[in-house]
N, C-alpha and C positions, 0 to 999 in steps of 0.2 A: 436637237435634244439638249436640254438644259444640263449644266454641270451639277453632278451629284455632290451633296454635302452630307457627311455623316451626322448622325443624330447628336453625338456629343458636342459637335461644333454648332450645329444648326439651332439646337435648343439649349445653348449655354445661358445661364442666367445673366441678366443685365441690370438687375436691381436687387436690393436686399430682400424685397418681398418675394421674388422668384427664387431666392436662394433656398436650398433644400437641406433640412436637418441641422442647420447651424444658427438657430434663432437667437440664442444667447449672445454669440459673437456679433451677429448682425445688429442687435439692439445696442450693444456696448459701443460699437463703432459709430452708429448713427447718433447716439447721444453725445459722443465726444465731438462730432462735427457740429451739432446744434449748439453746444456750449462753448465752442471754440477752444477745446482742450486737446489739441492735437499734439501727439508726441513726435519726436524727430526720428524714432526707429521703432519698428514693429517686427516681431518674429512669429510667423504662422507655422505651427507644427501639426503633424497629423499623418494618417495613412495616405496612400495614393488615391487620387480620384474623389476626394471629399470636398473640393472647392477651395483650396488654399489660394491658388493663383486667381481663380475667378473672383474671390472675395477682395483680393488685392487690386484687381482692375476696377471692380465696382467702387471701392473706397477711393481710389485715385480719381475716378471719373467724377464722383460726388464732390470732392473738395475743390475741384476746378470748375465746376458747373457755374455758369454765370447767372442762371435763373433757376435755382433749385425749387422744388415743390414744397408744400407744407411739412412734409416729413423728410425734407432734405433729399428727396429723390432727384436724380439728374433729369433735366428737361428733355434732352435728346435733340434740341434744336440749336443751341448755341454753338459757336465755333469750336469750343473745346470738345463738346460731345460729339459733333460731327466728325472732327479730325480723329478722335479716338475710335469711333466706329469704322472709319475708313482706313485705319492703321497708319495714319501719317501724323500722329500727335507729336508736338515738339516738347511737351511738358511731362510726358509719361514715357519712361524708358525701361525696357526689360533686358535683363542680362542672364544668360545661362552660365551658372558657375561651374557646371560639369565640363564645359568646353573652354571657359575663360577663367582659369583658376590660378594663374601665375601672378607674380608681383607686378609685372608690366601691365597686365590687364587691370589690376586694381589702381595702379598709378594713372592709367588713362581715365579710368572712372573718376578719380579724385580731381583731375583736371577738368573734366566735364561738369562736375558738381559746381564748380566756381561760376559757371555761366548762368545767369538768371533766366527764368522761363520767358518765352516770347509771348505765349498766350496762357492766361490763368494765373493763379496766385502761387502755386507750388510746382517745383520739379519733383516728381515722384520716381524713385528708382526701385524697380522690382527685381530682386535677385533670386532667381530659382535654384534649387538644389544647393543652397549655400554651404552645406556641409562638405561639398567637394573642394572648396578652396584649400590651398596648401597652407602649411603652418606659416610660412613667410608672408603669404598673401593676407592671412588673418591678422598678422602683427602689423602689416602696413595699413590695414583698414581700420585699426582700432582708433586712432586719433581722429580721423574724419568722422567715424561713427559716433564718437562721444561729443564732439563739438562741430557739427555741420553747419553750413550757412543757414540763415533763417528761412530761406525758400526751399531747402532740400528736405525731403522726407524719404527714409529708406524702409522698404518692406522686404524682409528676408523670408523666404519660404523653404522648408525642409521636411523630409520624411524621417530623418534620423537626428533627433534633437540631442542625443547623447554624444554626438560627434562635434558639437559646437563647443568652442572654448568657453570656459566660465566668464572670461573677461568680455566676450561678445554678449553672452546671455544677460549679464548685469547691466548692459547698456540699452536693452530693448524691452519693450512691453510684449510679453509672451502670451499668445492665444493658442490653446490646444484644441484642434478640431477633432470631432468624434466621428466614428464610423456611422454611416447613414443606416437608419433602421430598415428592416424589411417592409413594414407597412408604408413608410415614406417612399421607398423605391417603387413599390407596387402602385402606389397612387400616382406617382409621376409618370411611370411607364404606361399606365392606363390612359392618362391624358394625352401623352404623345401618340399612342396607338390610335386614339380617336381623331387626332389632328391628321395623321397619315392615312386614315381610312383602313386600318388593319383590325381584323376581328380576332380577338385572342381572349381566352378565359383566364380567370384569376389563378387557377392552378398552374398554368404555364407561366404567368407573370411571377408567381411565387418561386418556381424553379429557377427562373432567370435571376431573380433577386438573391436567392440562396447561393447561386454560382458566382455572383459578383462579390460576395464576401464584404459587403459594406462600402463598396466604391461605386458611386453613381456613374462614373465614366465607364467603368467596366460593364455595368448593367446596360447602358446604352449601346455599347459595342456589341454585346451578346444579342441584344434585341435586333440590331441591324443584321447580324449573322443569321438569326433565326428567320427574319422576314425574307432574307435572300434565299433561304433553303425552302421555306414553306409557302411563300407568297403572302397575299393579304388575308388569307384564311388560315390561321395558325391553329393546329391541333396539338393536344397535349402529347400524344404518342410521337408526333414528329419532333417536338421540342426535346424530349428526353433522348430520342435517337440521335438528333443532331448534336446535342451537348454531351452525349455519352454519360448521362446521369442514371443512376439506378432508380427504377420505378418504385413508388410507394407500395404498389401491389405486392412486391416481393416481401417486404417487411410485414405487412398485414397477414399474408399467407403463412409466413414462418411462425408468427406468434400463434395463429390458429392451430398449426401443427403442434407446437409446444403444448398448448393447452389440452390438446387431444392425446398427447403422449406419442404421437406418430413421428418418430425420428426418420423413418424411411422416406416419407415425402419431403421432410426438411433437407435430407441429403440430396434428393433429386432436384429440389429448388436451387440449392447451392451449385449443383453441377450445371444447371441451365444458366445460372449467372456467369459462371466461368466460361461456358461456351460462347457467350456473347462478348467476351473479351474484357470483362470488368476486372479490376484489380481486387484480389481476395481481401487485402487489408482494408480497402475502401468499403467492401461489402460488410465486414465486421463493424467498422465505424458507423455505417449507416444503420445497422441493426441496433447498436448501442444508442444512437440518437433516437431511434424509434421507441426503444424501451424507456428512455428518459421522458419522451413526450407522453408515453402512456402513464408514467408515474404522475406527471404534471396534470394530465387530464383526469386522473382518478382522485386527485387531492383538491378539496374545495378551497377556493380563494387564490388558486394559482393560475387562473385563466389568462392573466396578462403575460405569463411566461410562454405561452403556446402561440408562436408566431406562425399561424397557419390560416389558410382560407377557411371560411365558415363550413364549406362542404366537408373538408378534411377534419375539422374539429369534431363534427358530429360523429365521424367514423372512429376517431380516436376515443371519444367518450364511450361509444358503444362497445369497443373492444376492451377498453380499460375496465368497464363494469363487469366483464366476465373473467377478469384476472385479479388475483388477490395481491395485495401489496407485498407480503413476504415472497411470493413467487417472482414478482417484478424486481425486488431488491436482489434476490439470489441470481436472477437472470442477468441483471446488470453487472454483478460481481464476476460472473462467468465471462461475459463478453469483454469487459475491461481487462481481465487477466489474459484473455486470449490475445487481445491487441498488444499487451506488454510483452508477451512471450513469442509473438509471431516471428520476429526477425531473428531470433536465436534458435528457432525450431529446425530440426534436421529435415523433417517432412512437413512443410507449412500446410499443405492440404489436409493431411491427417490431423494436424493440430486443430484446424478450424472444424473439421468434421467431428472430432471427439467433443469439442465445445457444444456443437449442435446436439449431439446425443445426450450430453448432460443437461442441456436446456429442456429437451423433451422429457427427460427423467425427473427434472426438478419439480414439475407439477404433479407427476404421477406418484412420486414417493410420499407427497403430503397426503394424497388420498388413501394410500396404503397405510400410512401412519394412523390416520383417523379410524380405518376399519380394523386394524390389527388388534387382537386382545392383548391385555397386559401380560407381560412375561411372568411365568410362574416363579414363585420364590424357590430358592435351593432347598431340595428335600431334606427332612430331618427324620432320622429314624424314630419310630414310635417308642416311647418309653412307658414302662409300666408305672402306673400310678403309685406314688409313695404315700405312705401313711402320714397323715398330718401330725405334726409334733404336738404332744400334749401341752396345753397352755400352762404357764407358770402362774399360780394363783397365790401370791403373797398375802397372808392375812396379818396385817400390821396392828399390834395392840400396844398402846403406849401405857406403860405402868406409871402409877403416880410416883413422881420424884425420881424415877430411874430411866435409863436409856436403853432398856432391854427390848429387843424386837423379836417376835417369833415369826419364822418363815415356814409356810406350809407349801407342800408340793415338791420339795426336794427330798427324794428318796435315797436311801443308802444303796450301795452297789448290789445288794442282794434282793432289793425289792422289785416288784413288778410295775405294771403300768398304772394301777390304781393308787389312790392316796393311801398313805401309811397311817397307822393307828396314831391316836393322840399321844402315847408315851414315846413314839419314835420321832416326834417333831423336833427340829433343831432350834436350839436357842442360840441366836447370834448377836454378836456385838455390832455396833455401827460399822466397824472395819469389815466384818464378815458380810454385812448387807451390801456394802459398796463393792466388795469382790464379786458377790453374786449378781449384782446389777451389771457390772462390767461384763461378766460372762454372758448374761442375757443379751446384752447389746452385741457382743461378739457373735453370739449365735445368730441374732437377727441379721447382721451384716453378711455372715457366712451363708445363711439360707437364701438371702437375696442374690448373692453371687451364684449360688448353686442353682437357683431357678433360672438365671440367664444363661447358664452354660450347660443345661441338662443334656446328656447324651453326647457331650464333646468327646471325640475319640482320643484327644491328646491328654486327657486327665491322668495324672500320675496315680500310682497305687496308694501312697500315703494319703493323698488328697481325697481319694475315693473312700478310704476307710474313715476319714474324719467326717465326710458327708454322711456316711451311713450311720455313724454314731450320733450326729446331730439330729437326724431325722427319726431317732427313736422316740419312745413314748416319754422318756424323761431325761433330764440332764443332771448328771451327778458330778460331784467334785472330783472323783477318780477319773471320769471321762475328760475333765478339763486338764488334769495332770497328764493324762495319756496324750492328749492333743498337743500339749506343750512339748512333750518328749518327741513325738513324731515330727513336729515342726523343726525341732533342733536336729534331728536325724536327717531330715530332708535338706536342711541348709548345709550339713556336713557332706551329704552326697553331692550337692551341687558344687561345693567348693572343691571336692575331690575330682569332679568331672572337668573342672576348669584348671586342673594342674597342667603345667607346661609339658609339652610332648618331649620325648627323648630325641637326641640327635639322629639316631638310627630311623626313628619314625619321620622326622623331617626329611631325611634323605630319600626315604621311600616315596613320600609324596612328591618331592621334587623330581624324582625320576619319571613320574607320570605326567609332568607338565607338557613335554613335547607332543604327547598324544592329545592332551586337552586343547592345545593350540595348533593342531595340525592344519586347520583351515588358514593359518598365517604362517607360511613356510619360513619366512625370514626370522620370525620370533622363535619358532620351534627349533630351527637349526642353532640359533644362538643359545637357547636354554640347554640343548643337549651337548653343546661343545664346551661350555664354560666349566671351570673347576670350582665348585661351591664348597663353602665351609660355614659352619654355624658358630656364632659367638653369643654367649649369654651375658646379659647385663641386667641384674635384678631379675624381674619377671619377664623381661622382654627378650625375644630371640631374634638375633640379627643374622640374616642370611647374606653372606658376603661373596662376591665374585668380581673378577676383573674383565674388562673388555679392551679391545685393541686401540680404539680411537676416542677422541673427545666427542665427535659427532655421534658415535653409537652410544656413549654415556649420556649425552643430552637427550637423545631419542628415548632412551629407557626412562630417564628421570622425569621427562615432561609428559610422555604418552602412555607408559606401560607400568610404572612402578605401582600405582594404586590398584590397577587391575590384577597384577600378579600377587600382591599382598592379600587382596580380597579372596582370590582363589585359594591361596594357601590357608588362610584363616578359616574358610569354610571346610576345607578338606581335613584340617587338623583339629577342628572345634576349639580353636584357641585364637583369640583376637589380637594378641600382642605379638604380631609378626611384622618385622621391618626388613626392607632390603637395603643393602649397601653396595653401591656400584662404584668400583674403582678402575684405575687404568693400569694396564700391564706395563712393566718397565720396558724400555726401548729394546734392551738386549733380549727379552723373552718374547717379544712380538714376532709372530710368524712372518717369514719373508714371502712376499707374493710376487708372482711373475707378472710383469706388465708388457714388456716388449715381446714381439712375436718369436724371436729366437730364444728368449728365456722360456717362454711357454713350451716351445719345441723341445728344448733340453729337458725340462721337467717331465714332459710327457714320455720322452725316450727313457729317462731314468726309471720311471715307474713301470715301463712295459718292455721286458727283455726281447720279445718277438719283434717289436718295432725297432729296437736297436739292431737286431740281426738284419732286418730288411734294409735299414739304412746303410749297413756295412756291405751287404751283397749288391746293392745297386750303386754303391760308391756315391751316396748323396752327400751334398755339402749343406750342413745345417749351421747357419751363421747365428 
């Protein structure tokens, strides 16, 4: 039986053409070799499993190949290439900085750098996980890294670029490696499966690529694990069971339940997911990802963002066509909020179940909103139709050489609705005409206001009388004078209503505050216990009282003062009420028992029967 080699080693790229997902970096390094523009230090950064060390080995192999191809690809036949493949190369050296991170290790490396290569042009030193070097080791490495021998090239590889010292970064050409895309991984896995004689569908390969999270090495490791579990005929159900991945069917089924408004089936599906051992938070995250893919599938021009097999793309497009964008947006809002609040929820399962209920209701309430009739306007009592006011018809006649104007339609107080006789017409000066015109404008404005507020229950009696007068058949000068008198009277009544309340009235309202704030016992007890007094300052009434501590004073000033002032102002119908909170003098502050013996003495002093019991039993109260 031949020795088994894992796929990550067996199918490791040996040229830039076979390198996956790093085309830009491969092209840059190839061009630098063709043009002879080799730097003395390179820094390869990126996530795990994306080809940093593999690229370093290919690069080192290419620059030392004796017979490179047209594209500077290594020939694989010269002594340098053969020794590299057999792992006995004398010009390519690898060091793990995670286990060789001391100053002594770096000094040994610097001594080795001085030795020229036995085969090839360059001695290449690949230092993996370089961020693990100690501070002292970095400092010892600086000078050699800046001015190495002409035959030495350093390639540093790291997954944590932020831990590298800036002095090291400034001495290296930096290349940032990207995560490998899902289509690239699926394509590579399909080729490897064909070489290994493994039958596997694209959906299974897609699950493996998603699980790998952008790392090709992880994808190959998962592939080997899947083949070991399923054999050469890999089924989708076996893949998701082996990798403990939530099936797409659950997400499709849940969204169908939401669209139908069936929260019962959604809860049963969630229970089935939990019974299979899946993490509840991962379930919500998978549902959010599914909703996101539905939004992408429903929006034209975003097909490139849907990294799914063609069979799944069709299913997403079909389900997305049955869901509206507002529903999908609201559903995403619910699931993301559920994810955010999951860790702080007292009952995590109920937290998720309530989110599922809301999702089922999110689509149903839109249908109800469309079918529901418009809400009726607030009812208004029917009003009796009022007689339309008689129009004012001024007949203007300009006398020759004079400014006299005759105004018709203005009757004296004794006249009725019809026009008066010719000898009752009023002859007015321009000042009189202006007064009449102003009165007409005032009547027009008042009638407009009256029409907007017909039937209002809060109308005052004087205002009602004025409206009744204006809706009459005519408008007389006496009615204008009467309106002015009534307006003056009304203003006097309003000013009288706004008079400052008496001290007794303020004390009566203050005595009711503990009942008003009975739902807040601490505040109610304080209000009932303080000694309040009223001080007048112009038209402002200050209610003054003292409290026992600065903390209590700050509590009232910051949290309660405006609330209490507003309550008093409404009860007194007077807006100029202010609170003044002071501090009791030290000698007047009540003494409070803190120690147990002090509390016992205070209790005995207030209760004679307890005092007698202590004496009868000869108890010692300390």
